[in-house]
C-alpha positions in Angstrom: 154.3 136.8 -57.5 151.8 138.4 -55.1 152.8 140.5 -52.1 152.1 137.8 -49.5 154.4 135.3 -51.2 157.2 137.9 -51.5 156.9 138.7 -47.7 156.9 135.0 -46.9 160.0 134.4 -49.0 161.8 137.3 -47.4 160.9 136.0 -43.9 162.3 132.6 -44.8 165.5 134.2 -46.0 165.9 136.2 -42.8 164.8 133.4 -40.4 168.4 132.3 -39.7 169.2 135.8 -38.5 167.0 135.1 -35.4 170.0 133.3 -34.0 171.5 136.8 -33.5 168.5 138.2 -31.5 169.3 139.4 -28.0 169.0 136.7 -25.3 169.6 133.7 -27.5 172.9 132.9 -25.7 174.4 131.8 -29.0 176.1 135.0 -30.5 178.9 135.3 -27.9 179.9 131.6 -28.4 179.7 131.8 -32.2 182.0 134.9 -32.0 184.3 133.0 -29.6 184.5 130.1 -32.0 185.2 132.4 -34.9 188.1 133.9 -32.9 189.4 130.3 -32.4 189.3 129.7 -36.2 191.3 132.9 -36.8 193.9 131.8 -34.2 194.2 128.4 -36.0 194.7 130.1 -39.4 197.3 132.5 -37.9 199.0 129.6 -36.2 199.2 127.8 -39.6 201.0 130.9 -41.1 203.5 131.0 -38.2 204.2 127.3 -38.6 205.6 127.9 -42.0 207.9 130.6 -40.6 211.7 130.6 -41.0 212.7 130.0 -37.3 211.8 127.7 -34.4 210.4 130.7 -32.5 207.9 131.3 -35.3 206.9 127.7 -35.3 206.5 127.7 -31.5 204.2 130.7 -31.7 202.2 128.9 -34.4 201.8 125.9 -32.2 200.6 128.1 -29.3 198.2 129.9 -31.5 196.7 126.7 -32.8 196.5 125.2 -29.4 194.5 128.2 -28.0 192.4 128.3 -31.2 191.4 124.6 -30.8 190.7 125.1 -27.1 188.5 128.2 -27.7 186.5 126.5 -30.5 186.0 123.5 -28.2 184.7 125.7 -25.4 182.5 127.8 -27.7 180.9 124.8 -29.4 180.4 123.2 -26.0 178.5 126.3 -24.7 176.4 126.4 -27.9 175.4 122.7 -27.4 174.7 123.4 -23.7 172.3 126.2 -24.8 170.3 123.8 -27.0 170.3 121.1 -24.2 168.9 123.6 -21.7 166.0 124.2 -24.0 165.2 120.6 -25.1 166.3 118.8 -22.0 165.7 121.2 -19.1 167.5 120.3 -15.8 169.0 117.2 -17.6 172.3 118.6 -19.0 174.4 116.2 -16.9 172.4 113.2 -18.2 173.1 113.8 -21.9 176.0 111.5 -22.1 174.1 108.8 -20.3 171.0 109.3 -22.5 173.0 109.1 -25.7 174.9 106.0 -24.6 171.7 104.3 -23.4 169.9 105.0 -26.7 172.8 103.7 -28.8 173.4 100.7 -26.6 169.8 99.6 -26.3 169.1 100.0 -30.0 171.6 97.2 -30.6 169.8 94.8 -28.3 168.0 91.6 -29.2 164.8 91.9 -31.2 162.2 90.4 -28.8 158.5 89.8 -29.4 156.6 89.2 -26.1 153.1 87.8 -26.3 150.6 88.0 -23.4 148.7 90.4 -21.2 147.8 91.2 -17.7 150.2 92.3 -15.0 152.6 89.5 -15.7 153.5 90.9 -19.1 154.1 94.5 -17.8 156.4 93.1 -15.1 158.5 91.3 -17.7 158.7 94.4 -19.9 159.9 96.5 -17.0 163.0 94.2 -16.7 163.6 93.6 -20.4 163.9 97.3 -21.3 167.2 97.4 -19.4 168.7 95.3 -22.1 167.1 96.3 -25.4 164.8 98.9 -26.9 163.8 96.4 -29.7 160.8 95.1 -27.8 157.5 94.4 -29.4 154.7 93.7 -26.8 151.8 91.9 -28.5 148.9 92.4 -26.1 145.5 90.7 -25.8 142.3 92.8 -26.3 139.9 90.2 -24.8 139.7 91.9 -21.3 136.2 92.5 -20.1 136.7 93.4 -16.5 137.1 96.6 -14.5 137.7 100.0 -16.1 138.6 98.4 -19.5 135.3 96.4 -19.5 133.3 99.5 -18.8 134.9 101.6 -21.5 134.6 98.7 -23.9 130.9 98.5 -23.2 130.1 102.2 -23.1 132.3 103.5 -25.9 132.9 100.5 -28.2 136.7 100.9 -27.6 139.0 98.0 -27.4 140.0 97.3 -23.8 142.9 99.7 -23.0 144.0 98.4 -19.5 146.6 95.8 -20.5 148.0 98.1 -23.2 148.2 101.0 -20.7 150.2 98.8 -18.3 152.6 97.8 -21.0 153.1 101.4 -22.2 153.9 102.5 -18.6 156.3 99.5 -18.1 158.3 100.5 -21.2 158.1 104.2 -20.5 161.4 106.2 -20.5 159.8 109.5 -19.3 159.9 111.2 -15.9 158.2 109.0 -13.2 155.5 111.6 -12.8 154.2 110.8 -16.3 154.0 107.1 -15.5 152.3 107.8 -12.2 149.8 110.0 -14.1 148.9 107.2 -16.5 148.4 104.8 -13.7 146.4 107.2 -11.5 143.0 105.7 -10.7 140.0 108.0 -9.8 138.5 107.0 -6.4 136.1 109.9 -5.8 132.4 109.3 -6.1 131.9 110.4 -9.7 131.3 109.0 -13.1 135.1 108.4 -13.4 135.3 106.3 -10.2 137.4 103.1 -10.9 138.8 104.4 -14.2 142.5 105.1 -14.6 143.7 108.3 -16.3 145.7 106.2 -18.8 142.5 104.3 -19.9 140.6 107.6 -20.3 143.6 109.1 -22.2 143.7 106.1 -24.7 139.9 106.4 -25.1 140.2 110.1 -26.0 143.2 109.5 -28.3 141.4 106.7 -30.2 138.5 109.1 -30.7 140.8 111.9 -32.0 142.8 109.6 -34.3 139.8 107.4 -35.3 142.1 104.4 -35.0 142.9 102.5 -31.8 146.3 101.2 -33.1 147.3 104.8 -34.1 146.1 105.9 -30.6 148.5 103.4 -29.0 151.4 104.6 -31.3 150.8 108.3 -30.4 150.6 107.5 -26.7 153.9 105.6 -27.1 155.5 108.8 -28.3 154.2 110.8 -25.4 155.6 108.2 -22.9 158.9 107.8 -25.0 158.7 104.0 -24.6 161.6 101.7 -25.3 160.0 99.5 -27.9 156.4 99.2 -29.1 153.1 98.0 -27.8 150.8 96.3 -30.4 147.2 95.0 -30.0 147.1 91.5 -31.4 143.9 92.3 -33.3 141.7 95.3 -33.8 138.5 93.3 -33.8 136.2 93.2 -30.8 136.8 89.7 -29.7 135.3 87.7 -26.8 136.5 84.5 -25.2 134.5 81.4 -24.9 135.7 78.4 -22.8 134.6 74.8 -23.1 134.8 73.3 -19.6 135.6 69.8 -18.6 132.0 68.9 -17.8 130.9 70.0 -21.3 129.4 73.4 -20.3 130.6 76.7 -21.7 131.5 80.1 -20.2 131.4 83.3 -22.3 133.6 86.3 -21.6 137.0 86.7 -19.9 135.5 87.8 -16.6 133.1 84.8 -16.3 135.8 82.3 -17.4 138.2 83.6 -14.7 135.6 83.2 -12.0 134.4 79.8 -13.1 135.5 77.0 -10.6 135.3 74.3 -13.3 138.4 73.2 -15.1 138.9 74.5 -18.6 139.2 72.1 -21.5 139.5 74.4 -24.4 139.4 78.1 -25.2 138.3 79.9 -28.4 137.4 83.3 -29.8 134.2 84.9 -31.0 134.3 85.6 -33.8 136.3 82.5 -34.6 138.1 84.2 -37.5 139.7 87.5 -36.7 142.7 89.1 -38.4 145.9 89.9 -36.6 147.3 93.4 -36.9 150.0 93.8 -39.5 152.3 95.2 -36.9 152.0 92.0 -34.8 152.8 89.8 -37.7 155.8 91.9 -38.7 157.1 92.0 -35.1 157.0 88.1 -35.0 158.6 87.7 -38.4 161.5 90.0 -37.5 162.0 88.8 -33.9 165.1 87.0 -32.8 163.3 85.8 -29.7 159.6 85.1 -29.1 158.4 85.0 -25.5 155.1 83.6 -24.2 153.9 85.0 -20.9 154.0 85.3 -18.0 150.3 85.9 -17.4 146.9 84.1 -17.2 147.3 81.1 -19.4 143.8 80.9 -20.9 142.7 84.5 -20.7 145.9 86.5 -21.4 148.3 84.4 -23.4 146.2 82.1 -25.5 143.8 84.8 -26.9 146.7 86.3 -28.8 147.6 82.9 -30.2 144.1 82.2 -31.5 144.1 85.3 -33.7 144.5 84.4 -37.4 148.1 84.6 -38.6 149.7 84.7 -35.2 150.5 81.0 -34.8 151.3 80.6 -38.4 153.9 83.3 -38.2 155.3 81.9 -34.9 155.6 78.3 -36.3 157.4 79.6 -39.4 159.8 81.7 -37.4 163.4 80.6 -36.7 163.4 82.7 -33.5 164.3 81.3 -30.1 161.0 80.5 -28.3 160.7 80.8 -24.6 157.8 80.1 -22.3 157.7 81.8 -18.9 155.6 79.8 -16.5 153.5 81.5 -13.8 154.8 81.2 -10.3 151.4 80.6 -8.7 148.3 78.7 -9.9 145.3 80.7 -10.8 141.9 79.7 -9.3 139.5 78.6 -11.9 142.1 78.6 -14.7 145.0 76.5 -13.7 144.1 74.7 -10.4 146.6 72.0 -9.6 148.6 72.7 -12.7 152.3 71.9 -12.7 154.7 73.8 -14.9 154.5 71.0 -17.6 150.7 71.1 -17.4 150.8 74.8 -18.4 153.0 74.0 -21.4 150.9 71.0 -22.5 147.7 73.2 -22.3 149.4 75.9 -24.4 150.6 73.4 -27.0 147.3 71.5 -27.2 145.2 74.7 -27.6 147.4 76.4 -30.1 149.6 75.7 -33.1 152.7 77.6 -32.2 155.0 74.7 -32.9 158.0 73.7 -30.7 159.1 75.7 -27.7 162.9 75.8 -27.0 163.0 76.9 -23.4 160.8 77.1 -20.4 161.6 79.2 -17.4 160.2 77.9 -14.1 160.6 79.3 -10.6 162.3 77.0 -8.0 162.2 79.4 -5.0 159.6 78.9 -2.1 157.7 82.1 -1.1 157.5 83.0 2.6 154.9 81.1 4.6 152.8 84.1 5.4 152.3 84.7 1.7 151.6 81.1 1.1 148.9 81.2 3.7 147.4 84.4 2.2 147.3 82.8 -1.3 146.1 79.5 0.1 142.9 81.2 1.3 142.3 82.2 -2.3 143.1 78.6 -3.4 146.2 79.7 -5.3 149.4 77.6 -4.8 153.0 77.6 -6.1 153.4 76.0 -9.5 155.4 72.8 -9.2 158.6 73.0 -11.2 158.4 69.4 -12.7 161.4 69.9 -14.9 161.7 66.2 -15.8 158.3 66.2 -17.4 159.2 69.4 -19.3 162.3 67.8 -20.6 160.3 64.8 -21.8 158.3 67.1 -24.0 161.6 68.1 -25.7 161.9 71.5 -24.0 165.0 72.8 -22.1 163.8 73.6 -18.6 165.6 76.5 -16.9 165.1 76.7 -13.1 165.9 79.7 -11.1 164.7 82.0 -8.3 162.8 84.5 -10.3 160.2 85.7 -7.8 159.6 88.9 -5.8 157.8 87.9 -2.6 157.4 91.0 -0.6 153.7 91.9 -0.7 152.7 89.6 -3.5 154.2 86.5 -5.1 155.1 87.6 -8.6 158.1 87.6 -11.0 161.0 89.8 -10.2 161.4 91.8 -13.4 165.2 92.1 -13.2 166.0 88.5 -12.2 163.6 87.3 -14.9 165.1 89.5 -17.6 168.6 88.5 -16.6 167.7 84.8 -17.0 166.2 85.5 -20.4 169.2 87.4 -21.7 171.5 84.6 -20.5 169.4 82.0 -22.3 169.5 84.0 -25.5 173.3 84.4 -25.2 173.9 80.7 -24.7 171.5 79.7 -27.4 173.2 82.0 -29.9 176.6 80.8 -28.9 175.6 77.2 -29.4 174.0 78.0 -32.8 177.4 79.5 -33.9 179.3 76.5 -32.8 176.9 74.1 -34.5 177.2 76.0 -37.8 
């Protein structure tokens, strides 16, 4: 054995002695706990004494010994918490409870993209950490489109939004990932999170791995999964027979969409997406752009097959407003019919539709953009064989969108009722 190996072995043997270095704030509490052990042992000896006085002394010794050990261990633990969770000692109980409680929550796979999906995730993470967000990678607009074109990366924008929505870190970290550069420079229009995912994908040489590593940094509750790792594009066949290529052009087209498909037509789903669907107790579609956020995931090979074979509860969340160029004049049932006719996902069990009316000033604002509230035609939904669940699930302060907490509560109630009914039927 050479000298280096001998030195290394000695260092490893002596490493535990570092706990006794000055300033570690551990020695005094270890010593105190050791004194507590001595008192308990002495108390045990007195308990076997011949008189009641001896036994009383023994009880007192043991009581103080236990109290001292408890105090010493508590201080040792506090020393560790101060290092690993600075300024959060008082939150430890809450953190532990939350982690244990959420880990027992429902296994939910959510399929979609855009801001709608991130809004939903923000509410769902209150109830479970077993969330799998399966996200589209067909986006071609904004920062994502530029990075996709310049660096050949899959569009990171929707994935970034989902990571931030599920984040369990300090708010500053989430704000950092959402920060968008506005100065006149090469970074103008890009968000820090998109740049970060780009850099991480270059370092790891794998976009899916980059998403996983970013998930660790943000300490997310659940997982975010790209539906495919192939560079897909959307192509829409319009009602007049013409075609539009690319998510951005499809969204801007004023002509009604007849059918949507992918280029390349055959692209493989990620193994993680398939596994998430197979193990899910609940599969949720939306909310989000019907043709350009939800359907692209369902056109990836293996996704629909896994969904149709799953015995999970399947829930569709209808958008609260129509989308110009995509869903003009669509009612809630029209959304569902389009989803079922363009994909092979099989039966849907429940559809959540909003029945609240937004404020008039917001209706006027959206009306100028030719966007209107989606009609909750629940009778038509029921005729398809789907249970319609109506509720006020909107947040109508600055924009008309889903309220994450109301929506999540409705979903959890549906799951609870469905599972109770399944138990009674069995």
